[in-house]
Phi, psi and omega in degrees: 000152178273152175275355183262097182287330179297317178294321181290324178295317180291330175291319177294323176299312181299319180295320182295321178292325175301315177301323175293326176302311179301315181298316181297319180294327180289329180272358180079024179263080187286327180289324175293326179292321178295318176298316176298324178296319177296320182288325176292323177293320173298318181292320179295317179298318179298316181295315181296315181293327178286333183294000000 
């Protein structure tokens, strides 16, 4: 396990948002999926930079 909890939390948030992207696409909410994609990319970037 990592000692850097902030990075682990951001990675979890990114994975949670990816699940939301899949859900939004199944419901046909493309604008919401695009927003979640941007947020997931930001969370992934934050996790990588914090690591």
